[in-house]
N, C-alpha and C positions, 0 to 999 in steps of 0.2 A: 227408716226415717219414718212417721208417721204422716196424716195427711192433716191439713189444718182446718176444718171445719168453718173459719170464719173467710178463708180464700181457697175455695175448692175449684176453683176452675184454672185451668193453665196458665202457668207464668209464659210472660210474651216470648221467652226463649224456645218455647217447648209449640210454636204455632207456627206455621208456615207462613212467609211473608206473602204480599200480594202476589197475585200473578202465578203459583206453584199448583192452583189447583184444588186447595184445599175447600171444604166444603163451607160456605159464608157463614157465619155466628147469628147473623139475625135471623127475625120469624119471617121476613119478607121473599124468602128462597121459593124456586120452584116446588109444587107436590112432589111426595116422594117417589110415588111414580111415573114420575118423570125425570127419576134422579138415576141416567140410565149406568153411571160407572155402580151406584149401588144395589142396582138390579140386576147387573150382569155378575159380580159377586154373589148376590143372595140367590140367580140360577144357579151359580156354580157350585155353593154349597148345598143348595137342595139337590143337585144330581147324587155329588158324594156323599149325601146324609142318606139318599135315598138305596143307594150302593149299602153304605154302612149297616142302613138299619137290616135290610132282605138277609146281609149275613149274620145279624142279631138270630135270627129265625134259623138258614140255613146249616151254621155251625152246629146249636143243636140238635138239630133233625140230623146232622152227620154223623156226630157223638152216639145217638141213641142207636143208627143205626149199624157202627162200628161195633161199639163196645156194651150197648143195652143196658146204661146206666145213668140215671138222671144225677148222680153224686159226680159222675165223671165227667156228663157235661157242665156244672156248679161250676167244677174246679178250670175248665178253658174258659169260660164266664167269668170267672175271676180272674183268671191268667189277665185277659185280655183289660177289664177294668185297673189291675195293679199297672200292669204295662202304660196306659192311656194316661196316670195318675203323673208317673215318673217324666213320661215324654214331655207332657203340656207345661211342666216346670223348665224345661228344653226348651220347646218350642214359644212361650213364654220371653224368655231369656234371647232368643233368637229376635222375635219381634220387634225388639225394643233395640237391635243392636245391627241386621243385617236385612237387604231388602226384602222384604214382605212379599212382594210377587212372585221373585225366583223362589222362595220355601214353598208356596203354594205350588209353584211346578213341579217340583222336587219330588214334593209328598205325591200327587197324582201320578206322574211317570213312575211313580217306584210301587204305588199300590198296582197300578195298572200291570206292569212288567210280573208283577209277584203272582197276581192273579190268571193272567194267563198261562203262567209255566202250573199255579196249582191247576187249575183246567184240565193241564195236560195228561197232568196225574192220573187226576178223575176217572180223565176217558179211556185211562190203558190200564186202569183197576190196581195202580200200587199206590193207594192213599194208603197210609197207617196212624193209627193215633199219634205217635210224636210228631207227623208229618203235621196234620189238621191242627195240633197245639202251635207247632212251628209258624204254620201260616195266618193262624189268627194273632197270635204275638207281634208278630213284623208290622201285618197290617193295621193293629192297635197303636203300634206305636208311629208308626208313619199317620194316623188320623188326630193321634194326641199332638202331634207335633203343630199339625196343620189346624189346629180349632183357634187356638187363643190368639195367630196369627191374624188370621181369617177375622176374628172378633177385633182386634186392633184396630184391623184399617177401618173399621165403620166410622171410628171418631173423627177422621179424614174426609168421611165420602159423605156423611152426614151434618146438617148442622142441625146445633145444640137445643132447637125448638122443636126438631122432629125427632129428637134421639128416641123416647117412650116409642113411637110410633115404630121404628126400625126396629128397635125390641120385641115389640109386638107381630111385625111381621116376621120375625126371628124364628118367634115361638111357631106361626102358621105354617113354616119352612120343615121346622123339627116335627112337630105332629103331624105333619103332612106326609113325610119320608116313614115315619111310624104308621100311619095306616095304609099307604101302598105296598111299602115293604114286605112288609107281612105275608099278605096274598101273594104278590108277586113270586117271592121265597117258595111259598107253600105250591105256586102252579108249576115250577121251574124246576123243584126238587120231584115234585110228579114225574117230570119229564125225563128224568136223571139227576144223576148228584150233582154233573158238574156246571148243569147249566146257570142255575145263580150265580156263582163265579165269575164266570164269563161275562154274563149281564152287568155285574158289580164293575167288570173290569173295561166294559166300552162306557159306562158312565162315568168313570174315572180322565177318560180320553176325551168325550164331552166338556168336562168340567174341567180341563186345562185347558179347551179351546176359549173358553168365556172369560178365564183369567186374563186373556193375553189381550181382549176385547177395553179392557177398564181403560181407561187415557189417563186420569189422576193420579199423581202418587197416592202410597197409600199409607206414608207416614208424613211425619213432618221432617223439617230439616235442623239440625240440630249443630251448634259450633262444634261441639264435644261429642265423642260418642267413647264412653264406658267402655273398658277393655273387660270382655269374659274373665269372669271371678263369681266362686262359690258364694261370696257374699252380696256381690250385685244380683247375681240368679233366685237368692233366696231374700231379695230386698218388695217383692208382691207381699209375702208373708206379712213383714212387718209394717205394712201398709194396713192390712185387712186388720191386724192386730190392733193396731192404733183408731181404728176409725171407728168415732162410737155408732154408727148405723149400721154397716155392712157385718162388725162383730158379731150381734145376738141373731142376726138373719140365717150368716151361715151358721152358727152352733147348732138352729135348729136344721137345717139343709142337712148340715152332717148327720144328725140323729135320723130326720126322716127316711134318706136315703136307704137307714139300713135295714128300713122295713119296706119300702116301695119302690126300690132301686129298678129301674124300668126293666133292664136282665133280668133282676132276679123273679120279678114279675111274670114278664114272659117265660122264663123256665117254670113257675109254678102254672102256668095257665097251660103250656106247653104238655109238661108233664103229666099233668090232670086229666087233657083230653086225650092224651095217647092211652092214660091208664083207665080212660072210658072207652076206649076201641075207634074213638076219634078217624076220621078220613084226615089226608094231609091236608084236602082243602079245607076240611071246616077247623084244624088247629090254625091254618093260616088265618080264617074268617075269625075266628075268638080272639087272638093277638089283634087283629085289624081294627077289632071293635074297642079295643082297647086304646089305640092309639087314635082311632075315630074322637073318641073322647077327649083327647087332647086336641083333637083339630078343631072341635066345636070349642074349647076355651082358647083358642089361639085366635080364630078367628074374631070371637067375642072378647078379647084381652087388651084392644085399643081401646074401646069404647069401655070397659068394665074400669080402665085405670086410669080414665080421665072422671069417670062419675063417681068412682065407690073410693071411700077412705083406705090406703095404704092396711092400715093397722088391721080393719075388719077383712080384707082380704087374705091375710097372713092367717089370722085368727080360722076361718073358716075351713083356709084348704088344711090347717093341721089337727081342725076336732072331727072333720068328714071322714079325715082317712081312716082311726080305729072304729068308727062305725060303718064303714062301707067292709073293710076287715071280717068284723062280725058276721055281715053278711053274706060274704062268702064260703062260710060255716054251712047254712043252709038252702044256697042257692041250688036250684033246681038243673039239670043238665049239663052241656057246655059250654054255650054260648051265652047267657046268661051271665058267667064269670067273666067274659070279657066285656059284658054291658057293666057291670061293676065295677071293675077296676076304673074303666073307660070313665065313671062318673069321679072318680080320683084324681085321673087325668087331664080330668076339663076344670079342674081349681088352679092348676100346677103354670099352665104358663103364664097366668095372671101376676104371680108369685115369681116367675123368670124375668116378665117384661121389666116388674118393679125394680126387683133388684139388680139386673144388668142396666136400667137406669141408673140406678144410684154411684155405680162403676164409672161407669160414664162420666155423669157429671162431676163427680170427688176426685178421679185420678186424673192428673196432666198425661199427653199424650205419650213422653218418653219413658213412663212406668206401667201404662196400658197393658202392654201383653206380660209382663212378669207380675202384674197386678191379676190379670185374667189365668194366668198358667198359674197362679197358687189360686183361685177359685174354682178352677177345673180339680185340682191335688183335693181339695178339702171337701168340695162336694162327690167326688171318689172314693175319698177315705173309706169311710164306712164299706162303701157297696161287696169288696171283694167277703167279705166278712158274710152280708147279707146274701149274696149270691151261692156260696159255700154250706149256709145254713141252709137254703130252701132245698137244694140238692139232697144234704145228707138227713135232711129231717123227714125229707119225702121217701127217700129208700127206708127211712127206719118204720114210719108210722104213717104216711101216706098224707094228703092234702088236709086235713083236718088239721094235726098240728102244724103246718106249714101257717094256715091262714091265721089261726091263733096266736102264733108267733109275731104273724104282721098286726094282728091288734094291739097287744101288750106292748110291743117297741113303737110304735106311731104314738098312742094313748101317754106314754110317757116321754116320748118328743114332744107331743103339742105341751107339756107342759113347759116349755122353754118359751112359748109364746107369751105367758102370761107376765113377764117383767112391764115395768115401765115404760122403757125404749119402745119393744113392740107393739103396747098399746095407745103409742101416742106418736107413730110417725109421720114426717113432713112428706109432700110430695116430690119427687125429684125433679123438677122447676122449680121449687123453693132452695133447695140447696142450689143450683144453680145461678139464681138470682143474688147470693148472698157472698 
C-alpha cells in the first residue's frame, strides 16, 4: 500500500475517540515541556539510549582488550547493527498489533537481566570473545525491537502541531546520550571492565519505571487488528517506496550511513586514538566531542527546522560530510578528530527531525510502527558494510585509508541530493495541511 499525498492524515478509524487520552490535534494544546506523558517517554528513552551509547564505546574497548584487533571490534559492531535492522522490522510489526507499553517493558527488563549476568561474568574473569559477541547481539535485538515501538507511540502523545518540536527534542536525547555515554564508558572501563555494563543495567531499570508512569494510551484503538504475517510485516517498506518525498530522502540516508555511520565513525576515532597511544579517558573525550557536536545541532534543530528551508538543510549536511572527511586526513592530535566528526554530526539532527516529521505527518497510526521499522532497517542497511570496512581498512593501512574512504563515499552520496525533489522540499506542516 502506498501513501496518498493528497490525504496524508490518518483516516478516521485510526484516531482514538474522545476521552482515550490521544493528544489533541489542534495547535492550542499545552507546551510540549508540560506534556508529562511525552516527557516520561522521552526520559525513559534517554536513559535507555545512554546505556546503549555507553555500550557502543565499551564493547569496542573490551574487544580491543581481549582480541587486540580493530577488525574483530568492527565485526562485533556490524553484528549489532545487522541484528538491530532485523529486530526493528519485528518491533515495527509488533508496535501496530501489540500493547506498546508492554513491549517496551519486556525489552527493558530483558536487557537488565542480560547485562547483570554479563557483568557477573566479567567480574569473574570468564568473558571470552564469543560471549561478548552474544551479549552485544542480544542487547541489540532488544533495542531494535523497542526503538520503533517507542517512536510510534509519539504520534499518540503529541499533537500534530508539535510533532516537529517533538522530533527535535528526540534529537537532543539521541545526541546527549552520545556525548555523555562515551566519557562515562571510558571512565567506568578504566575502573574495571564490568562497570560500564553494570551501570547500563541500572539505567534500564529506571527506564522501565518511567514507562509505567505514562497514563495515556500509547496507540490508537482499531476496530480490526491485522494478523501477523510476512506481507503485513513488510508493508512499511511499501509505504516508503511509494512516498515521493520519503523515498529519495531515505536513499541519501542509506548511502550517507555507509561513510558516516555513528558506530563506524566511533570505531575509527577509537582505533586511531588507541594507535596514537591515547589513554582511555582521552579516547572517551574524543568520541564525546563528536557526540557533543550532534548535541549542539540537536539543541538548535527546532529553530533551524522552522527558519531554514528543508532543501537547504539536506544539501548542507550532504556536502559538508566529504569536506570534513578530507579534513580528518590532516588533523593534528587526537581530540581534533572528534571536533571534525562533531561538525558533521551537528548537521544530522536537523535532517533527522525533518525526516521523522515527514513520517509522522504522512503515515497513519496503524502503519506507524511498520513504517518506522522499515526506516530503521533501511537506515541501518549500509552500516554493517561501513563498520567492517573501517576495521579492515584500519588494520590494512591505518587511519589515512579509512578517512579517504569516508570522503569518497560521502561525496558520491551527496550527488543524490541534487534531484528535483530534494531541491524543492515542502515543510512537514504543509503536508499535514493537505
